[in-house]
C-alpha positions in Angstrom: -3.2 -23.8 -16.1 -6.5 -23.5 -18.0 -6.4 -22.3 -21.6 -10.1 -21.4 -21.3 -9.5 -19.0 -18.4 -8.3 -15.6 -19.7 -7.3 -14.6 -16.1 -5.0 -17.4 -15.3 -2.0 -15.1 -15.9 -3.0 -12.9 -13.0 -4.4 -15.5 -10.6 -2.6 -17.2 -7.8 -1.3 -20.7 -8.6 0.6 -23.6 -7.1 3.3 -23.3 -9.8 5.5 -20.7 -11.6 5.0 -20.5 -15.3 8.1 -20.7 -17.5 8.7 -20.2 -21.3 7.6 -23.0 -23.7 4.8 -24.1 -21.5 7.0 -25.3 -18.7 6.3 -24.7 -15.0 7.8 -25.2 -11.6 5.4 -26.9 -9.2 5.4 -25.6 -5.6 5.3 -28.1 -2.7 2.6 -29.0 -0.3 4.0 -28.9 3.2 2.1 -30.7 6.0 -1.1 -30.6 4.0 -0.6 -26.8 3.3 -0.2 -25.9 -0.3 2.5 -23.2 -1.0 1.4 -20.9 -3.8 3.1 -18.5 -6.1 1.8 -15.4 -4.3 3.0 -16.7 -1.0 6.5 -17.1 -2.4 6.4 -13.6 -4.0 5.3 -12.0 -0.7 8.2 -13.7 1.1 10.6 -12.5 -1.6 9.2 -8.9 -1.3 9.6 -9.0 2.5 13.2 -10.3 2.3 14.1 -7.6 -0.3 12.7 -4.8 2.0 14.4 -6.3 5.0 17.8 -6.6 3.3 17.6 -3.1 1.8 16.6 -1.3 5.0 18.8 -3.4 7.2 21.7 -2.2 5.2 20.5 1.4 5.1 19.9 1.5 8.8 23.4 0.1 9.4 24.9 2.9 7.4 22.7 5.6 8.9 23.5 4.5 12.4 27.1 5.6 12.1 26.0 9.2 12.1 27.7 9.9 8.8 25.8 10.8 5.6 24.8 7.7 3.7 26.9 7.2 0.7 26.3 5.3 -2.6 23.6 5.9 -5.2 21.8 2.7 -4.4 21.4 3.6 -0.7 20.7 7.2 -1.4 17.9 6.2 -3.7 16.0 4.3 -0.9 16.9 6.9 1.8 15.5 9.7 -0.4 12.2 7.9 -0.8 12.0 7.1 3.0 12.8 10.7 3.9 10.3 12.1 1.4 7.5 9.9 2.9 8.6 10.9 6.4 8.9 14.7 5.8 6.1 15.2 3.2 3.5 12.6 4.3 3.9 11.2 7.8 5.0 14.3 9.8 2.7 16.9 8.1 -0.4 14.6 8.2 -0.1 13.3 11.7 1.3 16.5 13.2 3.4 17.2 16.3 0.8 15.9 18.8 0.6 19.3 20.6 -2.8 20.6 19.4 -4.7 18.1 21.4 -3.3 19.3 24.7 -4.5 22.9 25.0 -1.4 24.6 23.5 -1.7 27.9 21.9 -1.4 28.4 18.1 2.4 28.6 18.0 2.9 25.8 20.5 6.0 27.5 21.7 7.9 26.3 18.6 10.1 29.4 18.6 11.6 28.4 21.9 12.5 24.9 20.8 14.0 25.3 17.4 11.1 23.9 15.4 10.7 24.8 11.8 7.5 25.7 9.9 6.3 22.1 10.0 6.5 21.9 13.8 9.5 19.6 14.0 13.2 19.8 14.4 15.6 18.3 12.0 17.9 17.4 14.8 15.6 15.3 16.9 12.8 12.8 16.8 9.3 14.0 15.8 6.1 13.0 17.5 4.9 11.3 14.2 8.0 9.3 13.8 6.7 6.6 16.1 4.2 5.7 13.4 6.7 5.8 10.5 7.8 2.2 10.8 4.4 0.8 10.1 3.6 3.3 7.3 7.0 2.9 5.6 6.7 -0.9 5.9 3.3 -0.8 4.1 4.7 1.4 1.3 7.8 -0.5 0.5 6.3 -3.9 0.9 3.4 -3.0 -1.5 5.8 -1.3 -3.9 8.1 -4.4 -4.2 5.1 -6.7 -4.5 3.7 -4.4 -7.3 7.1 -4.2 -9.1 7.6 -8.0 -9.0 4.7 -8.2 -11.4 6.7 -6.4 -14.0 9.2 -9.3 -14.1 8.3 -12.0 -16.7 6.9 -15.2 -15.2 6.5 -13.7 -11.8 3.4 -11.9 -10.6 1.9 -9.2 -8.3 0.6 -10.7 -5.1 -1.3 -7.4 -4.6 -3.5 -8.4 -7.5 -5.2 -10.9 -5.1 -8.0 -9.6 -2.9 -6.9 -12.0 -0.1 -3.5 -10.3 0.0 -4.9 -6.7 -0.1 -7.6 -7.7 2.4 -4.9 -8.7 4.9 -3.0 -5.5 4.3 -6.1 -3.5 4.9 -6.8 -5.6 8.0 -3.3 -4.7 9.3 -4.0 -1.0 8.6 -7.3 -1.4 10.5 -5.5 -3.0 13.4 -2.8 -0.4 13.5 -5.3 2.5 13.4 -7.3 1.0 16.2 -4.3 0.1 18.4 -2.7 3.5 17.9 -6.0 5.3 18.6 -6.6 3.3 21.8 -3.0 4.0 22.9 -3.4 7.7 22.4 -7.0 8.3 23.5 -7.9 5.3 25.6 -10.7 2.8 24.8 -13.4 5.3 25.8 -11.7 8.2 24.1 -11.2 6.3 20.8 -14.8 5.2 20.5 -16.0 8.5 21.9 -14.0 10.2 19.1 -16.5 8.6 16.7 -19.4 10.5 18.2 -19.6 14.0 16.7 -21.0 16.9 18.6 -24.6 17.2 17.4 -25.4 20.3 19.4 -28.6 18.6 20.6 -29.6 17.6 24.2 -32.1 15.3 25.8 -33.5 12.1 24.3 -33.3 13.5 20.7 -29.6 14.4 21.2 -28.9 10.9 22.6 -30.7 9.2 19.7 -28.8 11.4 17.2 -25.5 10.7 18.9 -26.1 6.9 18.8 -27.1 7.1 15.2 -24.1 9.2 14.3 -21.8 6.8 16.2 -23.1 3.8 14.2 -22.7 5.7 11.0 -19.1 6.7 11.9 -18.3 3.2 13.0 -19.6 1.8 9.7 -17.6 4.4 7.8 -14.5 3.5 9.8 -14.9 -0.1 8.6 -15.8 0.9 5.0 -12.7 3.1 4.7 -10.4 0.2 5.5 -12.3 -2.1 3.2 -11.8 0.4 0.3 -8.1 0.2 1.0 -8.2 -3.5 0.0 -10.5 -3.0 -3.0 -8.6 0.0 -4.4 -5.2 -1.7 -4.4 -6.6 -5.0 -5.7 -8.7 -3.4 -8.5 -5.8 -1.3 -9.8 -3.2 -4.0 -9.9 -5.6 -6.7 -11.1 -7.0 -4.5 -13.8 -3.6 -3.4 -15.1 -2.2 -6.9 -15.4 -5.5 -8.1 -17.0 -5.2 -5.4 -19.6 -1.7 -6.5 -20.4 -2.7 -10.1 -20.8 -5.6 -9.2 -23.1 -3.5 -6.9 -25.3 -0.9 -9.6 -25.7 -3.5 -12.2 -26.2 -4.6 -10.5 -29.5 -1.5 -12.0 -31.1 -2.5 -15.6 -30.3 -6.2 -15.1 -31.1 -5.5 -13.6 -34.5 -3.1 -16.4 -35.3 -5.6 -19.1 -34.2 -8.3 -17.6 -36.5 -6.0 -17.8 -39.5 -5.9 -14.1 -40.4 -3.6 -13.1 -43.3 0.1 -12.7 -42.6 0.0 -8.9 -43.2 -2.9 -8.4 -40.7 -1.3 -10.7 -38.2 1.9 -8.7 -38.4 -0.1 -5.5 -37.9 -1.9 -6.9 -34.9 1.4 -8.2 -33.5 3.1 -4.8 -33.8 0.1 -3.0 -32.3 -0.1 -5.5 -29.4 3.6 -5.3 -28.6 3.5 -1.5 -28.8 0.4 -1.4 -26.5 2.1 -3.9 -24.1 5.1 -1.6 -23.8 2.9 1.5 -23.3 0.7 -0.1 -20.7 3.7 -1.7 -19.1 5.3 1.7 -18.6 2.0 3.0 -17.2 1.9 0.0 -14.8 5.3 1.0 -13.3 3.8 4.4 -12.5 0.7 2.7 -11.1 2.9 0.4 -9.0 4.4 3.4 -7.2 1.2 5.4 -7.1 -0.9 2.7 -5.5 1.8 2.0 -2.8 1.7 5.7 -2.0 -2.1 5.9 -2.0 -2.4 3.0 0.4 0.2 4.6 2.7 -1.3 8.0 2.4 -4.8 6.8 3.3 -3.4 4.7 6.2 -1.6 7.8 7.5 -4.8 9.8 7.4 -6.7 7.1 9.2 -4.0 6.9 11.9 -4.0 10.7 12.3 -7.8 10.7 12.7 -7.6 8.0 15.4 -5.0 9.7 17.6 -6.3 13.2 17.6 -9.6 14.4 19.1 -12.0 15.9 16.6 
C-alpha cells in the first residue's frame, strides 16, 4: 500500500486490508499472483451459483417457491425476464413473414406475445443475461462491505465482461442468421444501385462494424467509470478527516470536518447501493438490446 497513492483503496492488490494497518497477503501460485479482485470475483460467482442452484431446486418441484429469501431473488429474475428480456428480444416471429397478430389468438399468447404456461422464444437468451446481471450486482455490492472491494471498478474486469457480451452477441447472431446473414445485417439498404451503391454499402458496413465494436467497448467503460468513480468519491470524502488532522486544524474545525465527512460518506454510500443495482441493470439492458439486434433482420 502506498500512502502517496490516493486511489489505492479502489485498486486491485495482492492483499486484503484490515483495520489498524494490517493486511492479509494473497499467495502466488505457480508463478501466478492471486489478487484481491480475483478472489472477490470467485466469491461473487459462488454466491450467485449457490443462490440460484437452491432457487432452481425449489422451482423444479412445480410448486410455488416459498420463503422470503428465495422469493426475493425469484422476483428479480422474473422481473428481468418479463420486463426486459422477453419484450426486448421478442417472440422471434416477425422475421419469418408472419402477419401482425402472428396468430397469437390461436395459441393463448398474451399482449406481450408469450404464454405464461410455456417457454418463450427469448428464454434461450435469459441464462446469459441473468448471469451478467447477478454476477455484476454481487461484485458491485461486495464493494459496500468494509475491507472488501468492487472488482467491477477495474477496467480489466469490465473489459472481459464486455468481451463476453460481444462474444454472446456474435454467436447468437450467427446461430440465428448464419455468418452471411449476420454480417449482411450490418449493411443497411441505401436505396442506391451501381458502383455508387456498392461503395456506399461498403462504407456503411465499415461504419456499422465499427459501431458494433464501440458499443461493446462502451459497456466496459460505463461500468468501470461508475463503480470506480463512486468508490473514489467515498475515499476522498473520508480522507478529509485524516488530511485535516495531519494539518493540525483546531479541534472544533476537525470535529466539524469529521461530522461532515461521515455524513457525506453515508449519503454517498446509500447512493452507491442504488448505483450498484442500476449499473448491473444497464449492462444487462444494453447486452439484451445488442443480442436482439443481432438475431433479427433489420
